[in-house]
C-alpha positions as CSV (number, residue, x, y, z in Angstrom):
1,M,32.0,43.7,-33.7
2,H,29.5,46.4,-34.3
3,V,26.1,45.1,-35.4
4,R,23.3,47.2,-37.1
5,V,19.8,45.9,-37.9
6,W,18.5,47.3,-41.2
7,G,15.5,45.0,-41.4
8,C,14.0,42.4,-39.0
9,R,10.5,41.7,-40.4
10,G,9.7,38.2,-41.7
11,S,7.9,37.0,-44.8
12,L,6.7,40.3,-46.2
13,A,7.7,43.9,-45.9
14,T,5.1,45.6,-43.7
15,P,5.2,49.4,-43.7
16,G,2.6,51.4,-41.8
17,R,1.6,53.1,-38.6
18,E,1.4,49.8,-36.6
19,T,5.0,48.8,-37.3
20,L,6.9,52.1,-36.8
21,R,8.8,51.1,-33.7
22,Y,10.1,47.7,-34.7
23,G,10.1,48.4,-38.4
24,G,8.6,46.8,-41.5
25,N,11.7,46.0,-43.6
26,T,12.7,42.4,-44.1
27,S,15.9,40.7,-43.0
28,C,19.2,42.5,-43.3
29,V,21.9,42.8,-40.7
30,E,25.3,44.5,-41.0
31,V,28.3,43.3,-39.1
32,E,31.4,45.5,-39.0
33,C,34.6,44.2,-37.4
34,D,37.2,46.3,-35.6
35,D,39.6,45.9,-38.6
36,G,37.0,47.4,-40.9
37,T,35.7,44.1,-42.4
38,R,32.0,44.4,-43.2
39,I,29.7,41.4,-43.7
40,I,26.1,41.8,-44.7
41,L,23.7,39.1,-43.6
42,D,20.7,38.7,-46.0
43,A,19.3,41.1,-48.5
44,G,15.7,41.7,-47.6
45,T,14.2,45.2,-48.2
46,G,16.4,46.5,-45.3
47,I,19.5,46.4,-47.6
48,R,18.2,49.3,-49.7
49,A,18.9,51.9,-47.0
50,L,22.2,50.2,-46.2
51,G,23.2,50.4,-49.8
52,R,22.5,54.1,-50.0
53,Q,24.8,54.7,-47.1
54,L,27.6,52.5,-48.6
55,A,27.3,54.1,-52.0
56,A,27.8,57.6,-50.5
57,N,31.2,56.4,-49.2
58,G,32.5,55.4,-52.7
59,P,33.3,52.0,-54.3
60,D,33.9,49.1,-52.0
61,S,34.2,45.4,-51.8
62,I,31.0,43.9,-50.6
63,H,30.6,40.6,-48.7
64,L,27.0,39.4,-48.6
65,C,26.0,36.1,-47.0
66,L,22.5,34.8,-47.7
67,T,20.9,32.3,-45.4
68,H,18.5,31.1,-48.1
69,L,16.8,32.4,-51.2
70,H,13.2,32.9,-50.1
71,L,12.0,36.3,-51.4
72,D,12.0,38.1,-48.1
73,H,15.7,37.5,-47.9
74,I,16.8,38.5,-51.4
75,E,14.2,41.0,-52.6
76,G,16.3,44.0,-51.8
77,I,19.3,43.0,-53.9
78,G,18.0,44.8,-57.0
79,F,17.7,48.0,-55.0
80,F,21.1,47.8,-53.4
81,A,22.9,50.9,-54.8
82,P,26.5,49.5,-54.9
83,I,25.7,46.8,-57.5
84,F,25.1,49.6,-60.0
85,N,28.6,50.9,-59.6
86,P,31.1,49.2,-62.0
87,D,33.9,49.7,-59.5
88,T,32.1,47.6,-56.9
89,T,33.1,43.9,-56.3
90,V,30.4,41.7,-54.6
91,H,31.3,38.4,-53.0
92,L,28.1,36.6,-52.4
93,W,27.7,33.4,-50.4
94,G,24.7,31.2,-50.2
95,P,23.5,27.6,-49.5
96,R,24.6,24.9,-51.8
97,S,22.2,23.3,-54.3
98,S,22.6,20.1,-56.2
99,V,20.3,21.4,-59.0
100,R,21.3,24.9,-59.8
101,S,24.3,27.2,-59.1
102,L,23.8,30.2,-56.8
103,D,23.9,32.7,-59.6
104,E,21.4,30.7,-61.6
105,R,19.0,30.6,-58.7
106,L,19.3,34.3,-58.0
107,A,18.8,35.1,-61.7
108,R,15.3,33.5,-61.5
109,Y,14.4,36.6,-59.5
110,L,16.6,39.2,-61.2
111,S,15.2,38.6,-64.7
112,A,12.1,39.2,-66.7
113,P,9.2,39.2,-66.0
114,L,10.0,39.6,-62.2
115,F,12.6,42.3,-62.5
116,P,13.6,44.8,-65.2
117,V,17.4,44.3,-64.9
118,E,19.0,41.0,-65.6
119,L,21.6,39.8,-63.0
120,S,24.1,39.4,-65.8
121,D,23.6,43.0,-66.9
122,L,24.4,44.6,-63.5
123,P,27.6,46.8,-63.6
124,A,29.2,45.4,-60.5
125,T,31.6,42.4,-60.6
126,F,30.1,39.4,-58.8
127,F,31.7,36.3,-57.4
128,F,29.3,33.6,-56.2
129,H,30.3,31.1,-53.6
130,D,28.6,28.1,-52.1
131,V,29.1,28.3,-48.3
132,E,32.1,26.2,-47.2
133,D,31.9,22.9,-45.5
134,E,34.6,24.1,-43.2
135,P,35.1,27.4,-41.5
136,W,36.4,30.2,-43.8
137,E,37.7,33.7,-43.3
138,I,36.5,37.1,-44.6
139,G,39.1,39.7,-43.6
140,G,39.6,39.3,-39.8
141,A,36.4,37.3,-39.3
142,R,36.0,33.5,-39.1
143,L,32.7,32.2,-40.5
144,V,30.9,28.9,-40.1
145,A,27.7,28.1,-42.0
146,T,25.6,25.1,-41.2
147,A,22.3,23.8,-42.6
148,V,19.3,24.4,-40.3
149,S,15.7,23.3,-40.2
150,H,13.7,25.5,-42.7
151,P,12.0,24.6,-46.0
152,G,14.5,24.6,-48.8
153,A,18.3,24.9,-48.6
154,T,18.9,27.1,-45.6
155,V,21.9,27.9,-43.4
156,G,22.6,29.8,-40.3
157,Y,25.9,31.7,-39.7
158,R,28.3,31.9,-36.9
159,I,30.8,34.8,-37.0
160,E,33.8,35.0,-34.7
161,A,35.8,38.2,-34.7
162,D,37.5,40.5,-32.2
163,G,37.3,37.8,-29.6
164,R,33.5,37.6,-29.7
165,T,30.9,35.5,-31.4
166,L,27.6,36.3,-33.2
167,A,25.2,33.7,-34.3
168,Y,22.6,34.6,-37.0
169,V,19.7,32.1,-37.5
170,P,16.7,34.2,-38.7
171,D,14.5,31.4,-40.2
172,H,14.6,28.3,-38.0
173,E,12.5,25.6,-36.3
174,P,14.9,24.0,-33.9
175,A,12.7,20.9,-33.5
176,V,9.5,20.2,-35.4
177,G,6.6,20.1,-33.0
178,V,8.7,18.9,-30.0
179,E,9.7,20.8,-26.9
180,L,13.4,21.4,-26.9
181,D,13.8,20.7,-23.2
182,H,13.0,17.0,-24.0
183,L,15.9,16.7,-26.5
184,T,19.6,16.2,-26.3
185,S,21.8,18.7,-28.3
186,D,22.4,16.4,-31.2
187,W,18.7,16.4,-31.9
188,I,18.4,20.2,-31.9
189,S,18.9,21.9,-35.3
190,G,21.5,24.7,-35.2
191,F,22.8,23.9,-31.8
192,E,26.5,24.1,-32.8
193,L,26.0,27.5,-34.5
194,A,24.6,29.1,-31.4
195,E,26.3,27.3,-28.6
196,G,28.0,29.8,-26.3
197,A,27.6,32.8,-28.7
198,D,27.8,36.2,-27.2
199,V,24.8,37.3,-29.2
200,L,22.2,35.1,-31.0
201,I,19.8,36.6,-33.5
202,H,17.0,34.1,-33.9
203,D,13.6,33.5,-35.4
204,A,10.7,34.1,-33.1
205,Q,7.9,34.6,-35.6
206,Y,4.9,33.0,-33.8
207,T,3.1,33.1,-30.5
208,D,2.8,29.6,-28.9
209,E,-0.9,29.6,-30.0
210,E,0.0,30.5,-33.6
211,Y,2.7,27.9,-33.8
212,I,0.2,25.1,-33.3
213,D,-1.2,25.9,-36.8
214,H,2.3,26.3,-38.3
215,V,4.2,23.3,-37.2
216,G,6.8,22.4,-39.9
217,W,6.7,25.8,-41.6
218,G,10.3,26.4,-40.5
219,H,9.8,29.1,-37.9
220,S,9.9,29.3,-34.1
221,S,7.5,30.4,-31.4
222,V,8.6,32.9,-28.8
223,S,8.9,30.0,-26.3
224,H,11.0,28.0,-28.7
225,A,13.4,30.9,-29.3
226,V,13.8,31.4,-25.5
227,S,14.4,27.7,-24.9
228,F,16.9,27.6,-27.8
229,G,18.8,30.6,-26.4
230,R,18.8,29.1,-22.9
231,I,19.9,25.6,-23.9
232,T,22.7,27.0,-26.1
233,E,23.7,29.3,-23.2
234,V,24.0,32.5,-25.3
235,G,24.9,35.7,-23.6
236,R,22.2,37.8,-25.4
237,L,19.1,36.7,-27.4
238,L,17.6,39.0,-30.0
239,M,14.3,37.8,-31.3
240,F,13.9,38.4,-35.0
241,H,11.8,37.7,-38.2
242,H,8.7,39.4,-36.8
243,D,5.4,38.2,-38.4
244,P,3.8,40.8,-40.8
245,L,0.5,40.4,-38.9
246,H,2.1,41.5,-35.6
247,S,1.9,45.2,-34.7
248,D,4.2,47.0,-32.4
249,E,1.8,46.4,-29.5
250,D,1.8,42.7,-30.3
251,L,5.6,42.6,-30.3
252,D,5.7,44.4,-26.9
253,A,3.6,41.5,-25.6
254,H,6.0,39.0,-27.1
255,Q,8.9,40.5,-25.4
256,A,7.0,40.5,-22.1
257,R,6.2,36.8,-22.6
258,A,9.9,36.1,-23.3
259,H,10.9,37.8,-20.1
260,E,8.5,35.6,-18.2
261,L,9.9,32.4,-19.8
262,W,13.6,33.3,-19.5
263,R,15.4,31.3,-16.8
264,G,19.0,31.7,-18.1
265,N,21.8,33.8,-16.9
266,G,22.7,37.2,-18.4
267,T,20.6,39.6,-20.3
268,Q,16.9,38.9,-20.8
269,P,15.7,38.4,-24.4
270,E,15.0,41.4,-26.5
271,L,13.2,42.0,-29.8
272,A,15.3,43.3,-32.6
273,F,14.1,46.5,-34.1
274,E,15.0,48.4,-37.3
275,G,17.9,50.8,-36.6
276,M,19.1,48.8,-33.6
277,E,22.9,48.9,-33.0
278,L,24.8,46.9,-30.6
279,R,28.4,46.2,-29.7
280,V,29.1,42.4,-29.5
């Protein structure tokens, strides 16, 4: 699998001189399998640049998997160029709701007065899917989606392809206000998604000091992200969903702190950055 990060900022897009190195666009990750299968994870503002690239290559079938419907994970959909091409087919997966269907929930954003184009008026052909209770396949990839601890209906994804595994859990609080080292795996949210993954992309929005004032908000501190990666025995941890208040210099300090905390085998934790590419 080839992975490209198009946006890794959390909560709010944050352009400016202080965020040039890690980037200011919100969550969007592209996964391309060796057989050509392409899966897009989340549709934050980062999906705009990805869409321009895909549109230049002609019509395509798009597979887009949303972890949840908070604005920073869907606000780029209306600026995703392929959806304005009538020859494009979009398969869109998202968490299940007992109240409204996935397209009804997305239409609350893609409609007046919040957006000038109605979801129903977009030229592309859409197919909306609640994530499966069991693993399912997209091309040559096997996907698993599991509910994780974050306000509202939220899932993380595990993608297995080409003999490798990627786990994507961008908004996540593995245990609310409790140190993970004191818990067994069945008490840790998202454990099955990440266990033994070759690469884990995981929320690390807060410093330990900031987390004290944000317990229950559905996000991790740097130390929680490191503990989660170590306990699940992942090969490589990419810290993600950077807080809009954190500058490049702040994030450099977060990475240094993560290196101090890491006691696992393999590669030391890294911070995801916009434009990052890696081979899983």
